[in-house]
N, C-alpha and C positions, 0 to 999 in steps of 0.2 A: 669511720673513725673521725673524731673531732681533732685529734692530734696525730701527726705522723711520727712514729717512734724512730729515733736515730741516735747515733753516738757521734759526737763531734771531737775532732782532734784539736786541742787548744795549746799544745806544747809551744812555748815561746811566742804565743800570739797575744796581742793587746786586748784586754777585757776591762770593762768599766763597771764599778759598783758605786752607786750614789747613795750615801747614807753611812753613818758611822756607829750605829748601835749594835746590839747583840745579834739582831737578825742579819745585818750586813756581815757580821763576823762569820756567821754560819755559811753564808754564800761565798765569802772569801776563802774559807777553809776548803770548800769543795773545788773551787777554781784552782787553788794552789795544789791540791792533790792531782789535778789534771795538768800541772806544770805551766799554767797560764801566766802571762805577765799582767799583774793586777794593779790597776789604778783606782784609788778610793777618793771620791770627792765628798767632803763633809767639813763643816766648820769645826766640829769636834769629833774625837774618836773615843770609843770605849777602851778600857785598859788593855784588852787583848790585842786590839788593832794597833794601839800605840806601840806595844812590844814588837809587832811585826814590822811597823814602820821604822822603828829605831834599829832593828836588825837588818834593815835594807831589803826585806822580803816583799814589800809592797811599796808603791809610790803613793804619796798622799798630797792631794791638792786641798789646802786648808782654806776653803771658801765654799760658797753655795754653787750649785750647778749652773753651768753656762752652756748655751747651745753648741758651741764649738767642741765641747768635751766628747761628743759622740763621734767626731771625725776620726777615721782610721781605726775604729774599734770593730772587732768581729763579734762581740757579744756585750750586751748591756743589762745590768740588773738595777732596778730602782727599789730602794727600801727605806725611803724617808718617811717621816710621820706627817708629811704635807700632801694631801690628796691632789691638790692642783699641780704641784711639782711632779708627782708621780705620773699623772695623766699627760702632762706636757712632755716628759721624757718618752713615754710610750708613743705619742704621736710623732715626735721627731725621729725616733728610731725606726718606726714603721715606715715613715715616708722615705727614709734613707736605706730601706731594706736591710736593716741591722736587726738580728734577733734580739728581742727584749723580753725580760721577765719583770713583772711588777708584783712584789710579794703580796700574797693574799688577795690579788685582784685578777683572777684568770681572764676576765673579759678584756683586760688591757694587755694581755701577754700574747706574743707570737710563739713563745715556747714556755714550757713549764718544767720544773725540776721534779723528777719522779723520786719515789722511795728507792734506795739503791742497796744492793747487796754486793759488797766489794770483795771479790776473791781474785784480785788482779793477777793475771790479765783477764780472768773470767769476771764478768759483771752481769748482774741481773737488775733490770729496772722495772718498777711497777708503778702504773699511773691509773688514776680514776678520772683523768681529764679535769681535775680540780673539783670534782663532785664531792669527794670525801677523802681528804688526805689521811684521816685517822684510819679508814678502812685500808688504804694502801700500806700504811705502816704496820697494821695488824697482819696483813698478808705477807709483808716482808719478813716479819718475825717468824712466821710459820715456815716460810720457804728456807730461811736461814738455818733452821734446825735440820733440814735435809741436805744442806750443802756444806760439808766439812771444809775447813780452810785448805785442806790438801788438794782440793780441786783446782786451786790457783797454781799449785806446783805442777799438777797434771797438764793444765793448759800450757804452761810455760815450757814443759818438756816436749809436748807435741809440736809447739812452734819451732823448735830446733830441728825438727824432721821435715818441715813443710817443703822446703826447696828440693830436698832429696826425693821426697815422695812425688812431687810434680814431675821431676825428671824421669823417675823410674816408672811412674804410672801416669802417662799424659792424658789418658781418658778420664774426664771428671767423674763420670758415673762409676767406673771401676775404682777410682781413688776413694770416692765416698764409701763404697762398700768395704774397701780395705780398712778404712779408719773405723767404721761402725763395727766390723768384726773384731778388731783389736780391742776397742773400748768396751764391747760387751763380753770380752773374754777376760784373761787374767791381768791385763795391763792396768786397768783402773784400780782393781783391788790391791795390786802390788804397790802402787803409788800411795793409795789411801792408808796402807799399813806401813809406809815409810821405806819400802824396798825399791827406791827409784832406780838403782843400778840394774836390778833384775828386770824391771820394766823396760829400760832402755835396751837391754840385751834382746828381749823379745821383739821389740820394734825393729831393731837392726836386722835380726834374722829374717823377719817377715819381709822386709824390703829386699834383702838379698835373694829371696826366693822368686821375686818378680811379680807374680800374680798379674800378668799382662793380658788376661782374658777374664770373662765373667766366670766366677768361681762356683762350681758345684751346682749349677742349674737353679731352677726356681723352687718356690715353696708356697704353700697356701696356709693362711691363718684363718681359721673358721672361728669368728669372734661373736659372742652374744653381746648386743648393744643395750640390753635391758629394756624396760618399758617406756623410756622417754627421758627421764631426768639424767643428765650427764654425770651427776654426782654418784650415780649408782654403778658406773663402770668400775671394773676391777683394775688394779694397778697393772696387771699383765696385759689387759686389753689396751690400756693407754700406751704402754711401751710398744706393742706391736703395731698400733695405729700410726706411730711415728716412724716405723721402719718400712712400711709398705710402699711399693712402687706403683701398684694399681689397686684401686678399691672397687669392689663390686658390691653395691649396697641395695637394700630393700626399701620399699615404700615406708615401712614402719620406723626407720631410723630417723630420729629427729634432727632438725638443722643444727641444734646445739651440739650434738654428738659429732656430726660431720665436720664441724668447725675444729675439732680436735685432731683430725687426720692431718698427716704431713702435707704441707701447703703445695708442694710440687707433684704430688701423686696424681696419676690419671684416675678420673672418677667415671665409673660406668654404672648407670642406673639399670637395675634388673628387677625392680619391684613389681608387686602384684596387687592390683586393686580388684575389687569385685567386678567380674566380667571384663577385665582389662589387664591382661598379663603382658608386661613389657617384653619379657622373655619366657618362653616355656621352660619348665624345670630341666628337661633334657638338654636344652640349649645352654642353660646356666652351667650344668655339669661339664659340658664340652668346652665352654668358654674358660672355666677354671683350669682345665687341663692344658688348653692351648696357651694361655697366658703364662702358666708355670713353665711349660716346655720352652718358652721363649726366654727363660731366665729371670722372670720377674718374681718378686715377693708379692703375693696376691693376698689382699685382705678381703675376705668374704664377710661382710658386716651385716648381721641379721638382727632384727628386732627381737627383744626378749632373750630366750635361751635357744641356741641352734638345734637342740635335740628335743624340744618340747613343741610339737606341732610346727617345727621349723624346717623339716626335711633335710636337716644337716646330715643325717645318716645316709641318705641317698647320695649326697655330694661326696662324702669321704669314701663311700663304697667305690664310686667311680675313680677317685684319686688313687685308692689302693690298687685297683685293677691296672691303672696306668703307671704305677710306681712313682707317684708324685709325693714327696715329703709334705707333711701337714702337721699343724697343731690345732687343738680345739680348746677354746677358752669359754667356759660357761658364762652365762649372763643371768641377771635376775629375771626370772620368768614373769610374765604379765600377772599370773595369779598371785604370786608372792608380793610383787611390787604394788599392784593396784589395790589388793586387799589391805595391805599394811597402811597405805596412804589413805584408804577409806575408813580406817579404824574398824576393820572386820577381821578378827582373829580366826583363821580358817579352821583351826583344830582346838578351839576352846573346849576343855575337857568336860564342862557342864552341858555342852550342847552337841558335840560331834565326836564320834569315835573313829571316824575314817574320813578320808579326803579323796575325791576323784576328780581328775582332769578329763574333760571330754571336748570334742570338737562339735561345734554347732554349725559347721559349714554345710550349706546345702549342695547336694549333687543330684541333678535330674529332678529337682523339686521335692526331694525327700531328705530326711535325716534318719539314717539307718543306724540306730544305736540300741544297746541292750537296756531298754527302758525299765524292765523289772529290776535290774541291778541298780540303776540310777535312782529309782524311786524308793529305795530302802530308807527307813527312818534313821535318825541319829547319825547322819552323815552330811558332809558338805560337798556339793557338786559345783565345779567351776567350768563354765562353757566358754571356750575360745571361739572367736569368729561367729558369734551367735546372734548378731543384731537382726539380720534378715529373717532368721528362723525362730525368733523369740516366741511368736504365737504358737508355733508347733511344739517348741520345747515345753512351754507351760501347759499346753493341752495334753501332751503325752505323759508328763509327770503326774498330772491329776488323774488321767485315765488309768494309770498303773499304780495308784495308791497313795500318792502324796496329797495331803489335805490342801484344798484351795487357799487356806489361810497361811500356808507355809511362807515365811519371809523370803523375799527375793530382791536382789539389787542389781542394778546395771551401773558400771563405772565407765565413764566416758573420758578418754584421754588421760588415763590415770598417771599419777606422779608428776604431771606437768602443771604449769600455771593455768591451764584451761580445764583442769579436772572438774567433773561434775559427778555427783552420786545421786541416782534416783532409787528410792527405796519404796517397795510396795509388797505385794504378795503374788503368788502364782495367778491369782484371779485378776489383780489390778495392774501388774507391771506392764503387760503389752500395751494397754490403752494409755498408761502413763507415759511410756516412751513415745508412742504415736503422737500424743498431744504436744510434746515438747521438742519435736524435730531433732531427735538424737542422731548424731553422726558418728561413724567409726573413726578411730579404733575404740572398741568397747570390750568389756568383759562382763559376764553374767555370773552372779554368785547366788546359789539356792541353798537354803538351810537355815536352821534356827540361829546360827551365829550372826546372821545379818541383823538380828534384833539388837545386837550390841553396838551397832554403828552410831546410833544417836548418843549413846553415853561415851563412846571411846573415840569419836571423831577428833582429830588433832590437827590435820593438815588443812590449812586455810589459805589457798592461793589467792593472789591479788585482790584488791578491793572489789573488783567487778565479778570475780569468780569465787564463790565460796564452796568449799568441799564439805558441806553439811547436808544432812538428809533433806531432800526436797519433798518428802512425804509428809503431808499434813493430815489433820483429822478428816479432811475431805478427799484425801488421796490425790491431791493436785501437786504439781511441781512448779518451781520458780522458773523465770525466763532462761532461755538457752544460752550456752557459751559457744565459743568458736568450734569449728569442726575439722576433722581430718578424714582419712580414708579408711576403708574397711580393712580389718586385719586378715591377712591371708597367709597360709603356710608357705613361705617362700624362703 
């Protein structure tokens, strides 16, 4: 982080604003909302600041800035139109360890003012570290639409119960669960609909009951994390990711998705790479049971969808046998996500009348599949975990009737900024992949729909990684992108 996010209490504390124009007025307005004692130093004031001065709401020093003005201030804002003065103020404040903000000059600031959503006492602050204030304001407007003004009333109501809750539920973990359960239940909806008295009654009754032990045991959330892009998570997945006490996650779960998990949750890596299983599946099953029986809410976070080559069925089977409550949240499976981001419509009606998902994972050096079925015409076949077995896949499809010229594609790190798409045929794709050092996670798509990629490609990650067909008239591909690990069913 370039800036440490925090909220300062400025009530009745002396703050300094240097400058008397409209920008200074905006800063003064925010400081006054925080109940700060504001002194403005400027030879002249804009009309709005004049009104505040005449009303006795700010102090005005009618002159230019002097070094002594910083003394005994807890915060300084420089908003003059003189670059040298602004820089001088920044240097003086920094040397005196006084937080300073120089308007529109982030390199001179020790703090910056974020875009704010004010539902006092609830506040949300958004910052891009000065990189793009317009983007911060855009995000603020979007978040505001999801935060009714009533959330301020809800926060104020809950504040009135804090001392009582601490006395009744001294254990912080039990108290956190208590509040989460109430807020996920009817209390929030009652306040948002204007029924504050009914909400207070529920909170009072819940506190009277005590709840001085972990309530109801643990639970497991089996959540599909999708193919890599955090924006493809479902709302329900995000909500449960914030509730979990313990997270058991796979190798295919991207760092960006893990960043969205509750900060204080315990993280347990249980991923599987090719020939390197951190935990065998049976141990994962037992671990989920153990953690839940200890009273934890366990997030089992799996790449893609947990029920498509994810072995989620085995895990919930064990949970059911042990009587452990669980939820299953579907995720965007790799076939749907990677094909969409590669511009390959899997079931385009002009090219395919059926779609088959198959595993290309090698076991004992073989891939034991129904090749006659997979080699049928007018269908699309998507192979998960097929990078190592790609030569065998292409060989067997040709041996069982698919034409060597059948279009075939490999998508590497699909939906991410490192996505690459290699397009060839059953004849050329294995050598194409070999030439360009492809690394997992990958997905293989076989069928006439692959021919649409060149026309329909739309996703173009970063300037160094282009998600366009690397297949040229010579069947060669462009330089490689970054790598990840092999996709395994975990």
